[in-house]
Backbone as CSV, one residue per row, in Angstrom:
resi,resn,N_x,N_y,N_z,CA_x,CA_y,CA_z,C_x,C_y,C_z
1,MET,1.806,15.020,-18.387,2.294,14.543,-17.303,1.816,13.174,-17.234
2,SER,2.152,11.975,-17.382,1.480,11.042,-16.799,1.383,10.307,-15.342
3,GLU,0.041,10.479,-15.197,-0.079,9.831,-13.262,-0.663,8.602,-13.235
4,ALA,0.116,8.342,-11.665,-1.104,7.060,-11.154,-1.311,6.993,-9.942
5,LEU,-1.906,6.588,-9.159,-2.760,6.912,-8.082,-2.159,5.635,-7.568
6,ILE,-1.600,5.637,-6.296,-0.864,4.478,-5.671,-1.504,4.299,-4.381
7,ILE,-2.468,2.936,-3.876,-3.448,2.821,-2.596,-2.256,1.600,-1.947
8,VAL,-2.182,2.676,-0.330,-0.996,1.412,0.190,-1.960,1.213,1.167
9,ASP,-1.629,-0.212,1.288,-2.275,-0.900,2.268,-3.413,-1.218,3.051
10,VAL,-4.257,-0.986,2.000,-6.136,-0.912,2.333,-6.615,-2.584,2.307
11,GLN,-5.574,-3.401,3.527,-5.730,-4.359,3.832,-6.708,-4.751,5.414
12,ASN,-6.791,-5.526,5.486,-7.933,-6.650,6.314,-7.080,-6.208,7.865
13,ASP,-6.004,-6.485,8.161,-5.264,-6.133,9.332,-5.202,-4.722,9.946
14,PHE,-5.179,-3.754,9.088,-4.939,-2.738,8.930,-6.382,-1.485,9.049
15,CYS,-7.539,-2.690,8.914,-9.214,-2.078,8.903,-9.595,-2.603,10.680
16,GLU,-10.648,-1.904,10.928,-11.352,-2.829,11.726,-11.561,-4.163,11.841
17,GLY,-11.082,-4.429,13.514,-11.391,-5.876,13.300,-10.231,-6.470,12.674
18,GLY,-9.227,-5.702,12.358,-7.897,-6.443,11.831,-6.850,-6.237,13.046
19,SER,-5.414,-6.958,13.149,-4.457,-7.556,14.240,-4.338,-5.718,14.542
20,LEU,-3.912,-5.112,13.821,-3.727,-3.321,13.746,-4.365,-2.913,13.098
21,ALA,-5.431,-2.236,13.450,-6.527,-2.022,12.824,-6.622,-0.597,12.809
22,VAL,-6.585,0.111,12.052,-6.304,1.633,11.691,-7.962,2.567,11.808
23,ALA,-8.484,3.311,12.871,-9.897,3.798,12.998,-10.210,4.654,11.806
24,GLY,-11.536,4.383,11.117,-11.834,4.783,9.839,-11.274,4.177,8.833
25,GLY,-10.215,3.129,8.878,-9.368,2.279,7.394,-11.145,2.104,6.319
26,ALA,-11.815,0.933,7.509,-13.016,0.315,6.661,-13.571,1.439,5.608
27,GLN,-13.880,2.516,6.219,-14.441,3.753,5.624,-13.092,4.620,3.999
28,VAL,-12.075,4.199,4.813,-11.255,4.835,3.708,-11.050,4.108,2.298
29,ALA,-11.482,2.835,2.439,-11.194,1.694,1.758,-12.596,1.554,0.687
30,ALA,-14.134,2.192,1.282,-14.805,2.776,0.426,-14.707,3.591,-0.307
31,ASP,-14.225,4.982,0.453,-14.395,5.976,0.153,-13.326,5.859,-1.007
32,ILE,-12.222,4.923,-0.748,-11.245,4.766,-2.467,-12.079,4.617,-3.240
33,SER,-12.788,3.363,-3.073,-13.690,2.382,-4.835,-14.486,3.839,-4.316
34,GLU,-15.191,4.581,-4.130,-15.832,5.887,-4.901,-15.345,6.230,-5.396
35,PHE,-14.468,6.843,-4.994,-13.135,7.416,-5.910,-12.797,6.921,-7.323
36,LEU,-12.574,6.168,-7.123,-12.278,5.522,-8.730,-13.452,5.404,-9.486
37,GLU,-14.484,4.919,-8.919,-15.333,5.109,-9.848,-15.902,6.234,-10.229
38,GLU,-15.850,7.302,-9.796,-15.766,8.893,-10.354,-14.424,9.088,-11.227
39,ASN,-12.920,9.284,-10.939,-12.717,9.538,-11.516,-11.036,8.916,-11.735
40,SER,-11.587,7.036,-12.100,-9.768,6.158,-12.441,-9.757,6.653,-13.781
41,ALA,-10.620,7.260,-14.876,-9.936,7.716,-16.004,-8.755,8.725,-15.942
42,ASP,-8.990,9.527,-14.903,-8.031,10.832,-14.837,-6.236,10.196,-14.737
43,PHE,-6.143,8.787,-14.252,-4.950,8.128,-13.963,-4.675,7.291,-14.953
44,ASP,-3.146,7.518,-15.313,-2.780,6.483,-16.498,-2.630,5.274,-15.982
45,ALA,-2.440,4.903,-14.575,-2.303,3.841,-13.961,-2.674,3.795,-12.539
46,VAL,-3.291,2.293,-11.625,-3.734,2.726,-10.465,-2.885,0.949,-9.893
47,VAL,-2.536,1.161,-9.063,-1.718,0.356,-8.072,-1.771,-0.055,-6.564
48,THR,-2.192,-0.847,-6.080,-1.932,-1.522,-4.928,-0.643,-1.725,-4.353
49,THR,-0.286,-1.255,-2.628,0.671,-1.929,-2.067,-0.015,-2.997,-0.796
50,GLN,0.660,-3.987,-1.092,-0.040,-4.977,0.822,1.258,-5.302,1.449
51,ASP,1.428,-4.715,2.924,2.542,-5.780,3.457,2.117,-7.252,3.439
52,TRP,3.187,-8.134,3.067,3.211,-9.556,2.600,4.191,-9.749,3.434
53,HIS,3.801,-10.042,4.496,4.916,-10.919,5.677,5.675,-12.194,5.291
54,ILE,6.373,-12.389,5.050,6.991,-13.789,5.727,7.626,-14.092,6.433
55,ASP,9.170,-13.527,6.580,9.515,-13.378,8.094,10.054,-12.381,7.934
56,PRO,9.663,-11.379,8.648,9.885,-9.992,8.976,11.081,-9.548,9.876
57,GLY,11.588,-10.646,10.558,12.069,-10.329,12.052,11.782,-9.458,12.907
58,THR,12.473,-9.125,13.457,12.241,-7.636,14.150,10.946,-6.947,14.318
59,HIS,10.542,-7.193,13.125,9.550,-5.885,12.911,7.834,-6.972,13.717
60,PHE,7.879,-7.920,13.956,7.164,-8.817,14.983,7.067,-9.166,16.184
61,SER,6.870,-8.416,17.501,6.853,-8.850,18.510,6.003,-8.936,19.657
62,GLU,6.147,-10.394,20.181,5.579,-10.382,21.385,5.167,-9.054,22.593
63,ASP,6.239,-8.092,22.420,6.363,-7.077,23.400,6.617,-5.771,22.387
64,PRO,5.549,-5.600,21.705,6.052,-4.311,21.203,6.190,-3.360,21.158
65,ASP,6.604,-2.048,20.645,6.992,-0.633,21.274,5.848,0.113,20.283
66,PHE,5.415,-0.083,19.126,4.530,0.514,17.822,5.063,1.257,17.586
67,ARG,6.192,1.231,17.450,7.405,2.026,16.298,8.282,1.754,15.850
68,VAL,8.743,0.680,15.847,9.791,-0.352,15.223,9.466,-1.709,15.033
69,SER,8.737,-1.634,15.968,7.940,-3.585,16.419,6.518,-3.299,15.940
70,TRP,5.990,-4.595,15.951,4.497,-4.704,15.607,3.933,-6.060,15.986
71,PRO,2.995,-5.844,16.829,2.133,-7.411,16.328,2.078,-7.934,15.115
72,VAL,1.782,-9.292,15.323,1.843,-10.282,13.979,0.701,-9.441,13.048
73,HIS,1.038,-8.834,11.682,-0.112,-8.646,11.127,0.540,-9.243,9.707
74,CYS,-0.617,-9.450,8.741,-0.298,-9.253,7.318,0.368,-10.414,7.435
75,VAL,0.214,-11.378,7.710,1.131,-12.630,7.207,0.493,-13.010,5.905
76,ALA,1.876,-13.212,5.211,1.722,-13.631,3.703,0.529,-14.704,3.536
77,GLY,-0.108,-14.456,3.130,-1.244,-15.794,2.324,-2.505,-16.067,3.131
78,THR,-2.773,-15.236,4.457,-3.731,-15.102,5.174,-4.257,-14.193,5.177
79,THR,-5.925,-14.247,5.548,-7.313,-13.471,5.460,-7.048,-11.827,5.896
80,GLY,-5.930,-11.767,6.952,-5.364,-10.476,7.844,-4.802,-9.416,6.077
81,ALA,-3.598,-10.502,5.313,-3.220,-9.766,4.682,-3.915,-9.329,3.666
82,GLU,-5.295,-9.553,2.745,-6.131,-9.419,1.435,-6.428,-8.313,1.675
83,LEU,-6.709,-7.750,0.885,-7.123,-6.048,0.713,-8.453,-6.542,1.280
84,HIS,-9.010,-4.924,1.733,-10.473,-4.790,2.538,-11.491,-5.206,1.449
85,GLU,-12.181,-5.872,1.862,-13.537,-6.038,0.698,-14.123,-4.919,0.728
86,ASN,-14.337,-3.776,1.041,-14.819,-2.324,0.593,-13.742,-1.511,-0.047
87,LEU,-12.600,-2.357,-0.991,-11.992,-1.768,-2.169,-11.887,-2.507,-3.504
88,ASP,-12.370,-1.948,-4.318,-13.039,-2.500,-5.067,-12.059,-2.045,-6.379
89,THR,-11.587,-3.652,-6.594,-10.201,-3.552,-7.479,-10.203,-3.443,-8.880
90,GLU,-11.543,-3.260,-9.023,-11.516,-3.437,-10.647,-10.756,-2.717,-11.389
91,HIS,-10.209,-1.658,-10.833,-9.327,-0.174,-12.204,-7.921,-0.495,-11.391
92,VAL,-7.930,-1.638,-10.810,-6.118,-1.814,-10.062,-5.567,-2.506,-11.389
93,ASP,-3.906,-1.947,-12.013,-3.839,-2.338,-12.692,-2.045,-3.221,-12.430
94,ALA,-1.994,-2.722,-11.430,-0.984,-4.099,-10.657,-0.889,-3.538,-9.199
95,ARG,-0.049,-5.138,-8.580,-0.253,-4.859,-7.342,1.084,-5.653,-6.654
96,PHE,1.729,-4.329,-5.532,3.166,-4.401,-5.324,3.005,-5.387,-3.657
97,LEU,3.843,-6.513,-3.494,3.124,-7.170,-2.431,5.132,-6.675,-1.489
98,LYS,4.995,-6.221,-0.096,6.447,-5.922,0.378,6.458,-6.145,2.013
99,GLY,8.226,-6.436,2.289,8.089,-6.730,3.394,8.158,-7.909,3.624
100,LEU,8.450,-8.902,2.423,8.591,-10.851,2.466,9.459,-10.799,3.937
101,TYR,10.550,-9.953,3.826,11.961,-10.612,4.864,12.159,-9.013,5.164
102,SER,11.507,-8.138,5.524,11.376,-6.920,5.917,10.843,-6.149,6.515
103,SER,10.896,-5.067,7.550,9.680,-4.291,7.871,8.751,-3.922,6.908
104,GLY,9.520,-3.507,5.641,8.685,-3.084,4.140,7.454,-2.317,4.316
105,TYR,7.978,-0.614,5.576,7.025,0.295,5.492,6.901,1.424,3.829
106,SER,7.693,1.142,3.246,7.747,1.770,1.757,6.720,1.100,0.847
107,GLY,5.808,1.432,-0.158,5.184,1.261,-1.136,6.652,0.605,-2.435
108,PHE,7.654,1.527,-2.247,8.580,1.106,-3.637,9.009,0.582,-3.139
109,GLU,9.317,-0.610,-1.842,9.955,-1.839,-1.307,9.653,-3.064,-2.024
110,GLY,7.939,-2.902,-2.584,6.765,-3.508,-2.993,8.031,-4.141,-4.359
111,LEU,7.180,-5.678,-4.705,7.288,-5.912,-5.783,6.031,-6.526,-6.939
112,TRP,6.236,-6.805,-7.779,4.947,-6.851,-9.006,4.423,-8.557,-8.323
113,GLY,3.270,-8.480,-7.974,3.024,-10.536,-7.073,1.630,-10.223,-7.255
114,ASP,1.465,-11.681,-7.703,0.012,-11.836,-7.999,-0.537,-12.996,-6.879
115,PRO,-1.051,-12.325,-5.646,-1.500,-12.917,-4.464,-2.876,-13.541,-4.492
116,GLU,-3.527,-13.031,-5.151,-4.672,-14.313,-5.485,-4.214,-15.595,-6.107
117,LYS,-2.862,-15.694,-6.652,-2.993,-17.393,-6.895,-2.888,-18.066,-5.548
118,VAL,-1.994,-17.761,-4.677,-1.979,-18.313,-3.785,-2.894,-19.448,-3.344
119,GLY,-3.117,-21.130,-3.248,-3.988,-21.638,-2.886,-3.965,-22.136,-3.627
120,THR,-4.337,-22.201,-5.272,-4.277,-22.463,-6.577,-3.474,-23.165,-6.999
121,LEU,-3.716,-24.083,-7.898,-2.511,-25.515,-8.375,-1.772,-24.644,-9.563
122,ALA,-1.251,-25.170,-10.029,-0.075,-24.418,-10.612,0.987,-25.552,-11.430
123,GLY,1.568,-25.743,-12.277,2.073,-26.453,-13.825,1.408,-27.732,-13.615
124,GLU,2.133,-28.472,-14.720,1.846,-29.776,-14.712,1.198,-30.953,-13.836
125,LYS,1.941,-30.658,-12.366,1.713,-31.216,-11.676,0.632,-31.106,-10.203
126,GLY,0.222,-30.014,-10.541,-1.146,-29.343,-9.736,-0.309,-28.754,-8.512
127,ILE,0.864,-28.372,-8.391,1.563,-28.402,-6.998,0.594,-26.600,-6.627
128,LYS,0.381,-26.755,-5.555,-0.035,-25.342,-4.475,0.669,-25.144,-4.503
129,VAL,0.079,-23.517,-4.778,1.017,-22.417,-5.109,1.109,-21.972,-3.534
130,GLU,1.859,-21.659,-3.057,2.596,-20.966,-1.537,2.602,-19.335,-1.844
131,ALA,2.621,-19.154,-0.624,2.623,-17.368,-0.050,4.060,-16.796,-0.905
132,PRO,5.152,-17.242,-0.705,5.756,-16.621,-1.408,6.019,-16.412,-2.920
133,ASP,5.556,-17.609,-3.488,5.570,-18.042,-5.086,4.235,-16.623,-5.275
134,ALA,3.939,-16.064,-4.596,2.813,-14.913,-5.007,3.864,-13.757,-5.931
135,VAL,5.132,-13.146,-5.023,5.890,-13.012,-6.056,6.933,-13.773,-6.672
136,GLU,7.427,-13.599,-7.694,8.185,-14.563,-8.714,9.592,-13.579,-8.456
137,GLU,10.208,-14.821,-9.187,11.853,-14.101,-9.159,12.313,-13.082,-10.256
138,HIS,13.160,-12.634,-9.611,13.214,-11.087,-10.602,12.161,-10.165,-11.333
139,ALA,11.010,-9.977,-9.804,9.946,-9.402,-10.286,10.337,-8.203,-10.215
140,GLU,9.514,-7.072,-11.263,9.914,-5.504,-11.180,9.610,-4.902,-9.289
141,ASP,10.096,-4.223,-8.917,9.692,-3.296,-8.139,9.322,-2.221,-8.969
142,LEU,8.102,-1.908,-8.012,7.242,-0.274,-7.481,7.932,0.556,-8.638
143,HIS,8.853,1.369,-8.411,9.881,2.137,-9.026,9.717,1.925,-10.251
144,ALA,10.466,0.637,-11.158,10.853,0.339,-12.459,9.355,-0.694,-13.415
145,TRP,8.153,-0.420,-12.489,7.462,-0.858,-12.980,6.794,0.820,-13.390
146,LEU,6.702,1.882,-12.595,6.071,2.999,-12.957,7.200,3.712,-14.301
147,GLN,8.354,3.633,-14.044,8.985,3.740,-14.962,8.799,3.241,-16.689
148,ASP,8.726,1.713,-16.495,7.915,1.276,-17.532,6.664,1.801,-17.870
149,GLN,5.982,2.577,-17.543,4.483,3.300,-17.557,4.943,4.639,-18.266
150,GLU,5.922,4.906,-17.620,6.352,6.327,-17.794,5.736,7.210,-17.245
151,ILE,5.664,6.991,-16.179,4.888,8.033,-14.986,5.980,8.838,-13.890
152,ASP,5.318,9.977,-13.881,5.978,11.444,-13.506,5.348,11.608,-12.347
153,SER,4.064,11.514,-11.728,3.510,12.148,-11.301,2.934,11.118,-10.022
154,VAL,2.195,11.167,-8.922,1.475,9.916,-8.528,0.731,10.725,-7.096
155,THR,-0.129,9.935,-7.031,-1.073,10.651,-6.104,-1.218,9.333,-5.153
156,ILE,-1.139,9.395,-3.731,-0.952,8.719,-2.956,-2.156,8.376,-1.583
157,VAL,-3.112,7.583,-1.338,-3.590,7.546,-0.400,-3.620,5.986,0.471
158,GLY,-4.222,5.888,1.139,-4.143,4.784,1.650,-4.035,4.655,3.418
159,LEU,-3.638,3.591,3.773,-2.962,3.135,5.277,-1.568,2.982,5.534
160,ALA,-1.185,3.404,6.819,-1.526,4.648,7.398,-0.763,5.679,7.228
161,THR,-1.558,6.581,7.293,-0.793,7.695,7.034,0.516,8.426,7.673
162,ASP,0.329,7.780,9.128,1.951,8.224,9.426,2.573,6.990,10.010
163,HIS,2.862,6.488,8.726,3.216,5.064,8.892,4.043,4.547,7.193
164,CYS,2.646,3.590,6.537,3.215,3.583,5.150,3.142,4.178,4.246
165,VAL,2.150,4.493,4.511,1.910,6.252,3.762,3.001,7.306,4.020
166,ARG,3.587,7.323,4.786,4.491,8.248,4.590,5.862,8.038,4.061
167,ALA,5.774,6.574,5.228,7.085,6.188,3.809,7.108,6.421,2.784
168,THR,6.058,5.431,1.608,5.556,5.790,0.487,5.860,6.984,-0.213
169,VAL,5.251,8.176,0.506,5.069,9.454,-0.143,6.966,10.374,0.033
170,LEU,7.308,9.717,0.974,8.657,10.309,0.641,9.772,9.515,0.070
171,ASP,9.482,8.196,-0.155,10.496,7.457,-1.373,10.055,7.869,-2.620
172,ALA,8.671,8.187,-2.465,8.125,8.560,-4.416,8.995,10.326,-4.618
173,VAL,9.031,10.815,-3.580,10.000,12.284,-4.018,11.140,11.983,-3.799
174,GLU,11.712,11.499,-3.035,13.388,10.603,-3.521,13.579,9.920,-4.638
175,ASN,12.556,9.673,-5.365,13.161,8.673,-6.645,12.163,10.448,-8.039
176,ASP,12.039,10.905,-7.765,11.814,12.358,-8.644,10.633,12.178,-9.156
177,TYR,9.532,12.061,-8.345,7.959,12.114,-8.933,7.135,13.243,-8.248
178,SER,6.537,14.048,-8.528,5.836,14.795,-8.764,4.756,14.279,-7.363
179,VAL,4.315,14.576,-6.566,3.453,13.797,-5.547,2.452,14.801,-4.679
180,ARG,1.382,14.316,-5.325,-0.105,14.620,-3.821,-0.670,13.604,-3.149
181,VAL,-1.179,13.880,-1.944,-1.473,13.082,-1.102,-3.657,13.795,-1.159
182,ILE,-4.068,13.251,-1.274,-5.847,13.283,-0.389,-6.036,13.386,0.609
183,ARG,-6.364,13.988,1.267,-6.508,14.205,2.684,-7.328,13.261,3.333
184,GLU,-8.645,13.179,2.520,-9.686,12.623,3.098,-9.666,10.796,3.056
185,LEU,-8.638,10.164,2.164,-8.541,9.290,1.266,-7.245,8.616,2.333
186,THR,-6.727,9.052,3.172,-6.233,8.446,4.299,-6.708,7.940,5.782
187,ALA,-6.012,8.009,6.466,-6.274,7.614,8.101,-4.978,7.747,8.807
188,GLY,-4.812,7.883,9.821,-3.315,7.324,10.672,-3.969,6.994,12.137
189,VAL,-2.957,6.695,12.601,-3.053,6.197,13.632,-3.238,7.112,14.933
190,ASP,-1.953,8.009,14.872,-1.739,9.223,15.744,-1.655,10.187,15.563
191,VAL,-2.497,11.224,15.844,-2.757,12.367,15.934,-1.728,13.298,15.544
192,ASP,-0.842,13.245,16.342,0.383,13.924,16.561,1.462,13.484,15.605
193,ALA,1.299,12.249,15.761,2.414,11.698,14.636,1.780,12.238,13.061
194,VAL,0.294,12.188,12.548,-0.488,12.219,11.691,0.403,13.894,11.807
195,LYS,0.305,14.864,12.281,0.554,16.508,12.493,1.942,16.978,11.774
196,GLU,2.892,15.479,12.157,4.068,15.909,11.758,4.471,15.373,10.895
197,THR,3.930,14.100,10.111,3.682,13.307,8.315,3.357,15.050,7.858
198,TYR,2.655,15.610,8.144,2.286,16.264,6.976,3.193,17.638,6.896
199,GLY,3.945,17.914,8.296,5.471,19.123,8.322,6.097,18.480,7.318
200,GLU,6.190,17.345,7.286,7.377,16.671,6.377,6.970,16.496,5.522
201,PHE,5.783,16.183,4.793,5.164,16.443,3.444,5.544,18.323,3.241
202,ALA,5.257,19.127,3.745,4.876,20.626,2.965,6.816,20.700,3.048
203,ALA,7.550,20.284,3.779,9.340,20.450,3.861,9.519,19.591,2.574
204,ALA,8.886,18.739,2.045,9.483,17.947,1.043,8.627,18.601,-0.485
205,ASP,8.065,19.460,-0.188,6.999,20.222,-1.392,5.915,18.830,-1.846
206,VAL,5.480,18.017,-0.983,4.348,17.190,-1.385,2.570,17.950,-1.074
207,GLU,2.543,18.137,-2.424,0.886,18.686,-1.909,-0.294,18.083,-1.317
208,VAL,-1.017,18.347,-0.663,-1.762,17.714,0.428,-3.145,18.134,0.140
209,ILE,-4.346,17.473,-0.831,-5.326,17.978,-1.060,-6.444,17.751,-0.748
210,SER,-7.503,18.255,-0.461,-8.695,17.738,-0.298,-9.312,17.270,-1.431
211,LEU,-10.494,16.114,-1.353,-11.377,15.489,-2.520,-11.773,17.391,-3.333
212,ASP,-12.162,17.842,-2.846,-12.766,18.819,-3.635,-12.015,19.482,-3.956
213,GLU,-10.818,19.713,-4.054,-9.642,20.720,-4.866,-8.924,19.537,-5.639
214,PHE,-9.612,18.240,-5.543,-8.850,17.060,-7.014,-9.787,17.498,-8.173
């Protein structure tokens, strides 16, 4: 069985000081880094997902309901959309950018991209790379990339448990992966919603484990 670690949305805007911060987000970033340092060899692939909003429509609102509409966050090419500095990307094999023109909750909506090239100069004419160009035309989505790597099992960590982690986990199940979540390497927004999310995971035969059980 080949396994991938999917690190969901450990971005500046979802950590303390960001526009849509999750309490404990920065610590989760640091803990994932420590986990990778000790356990990266246990995975055949390590990927990250990032909100990369260009024009997500009604996902952004000046009067958000914090269910389907939200304050502006993770705008493509801004500091808020960058991975948090506590997250060490040394072991990351690929990055997937999602929600360019949609809400983009699930990592499986993500397309392979290279956000680091934004702002650099490309081509013979030295044209500045803009945020939409971080995702090339016909870029693979996360599921296609994982299939290319012959991955059949995924461990999912990141932010936030009751939103993008939830959507990514349920899509992984839908795509027939064996799925587990490491509880301490996630953080949620709402205690009751997190409890409901874990109930959904149990119903979907998702294994929720502790670091000690890994």
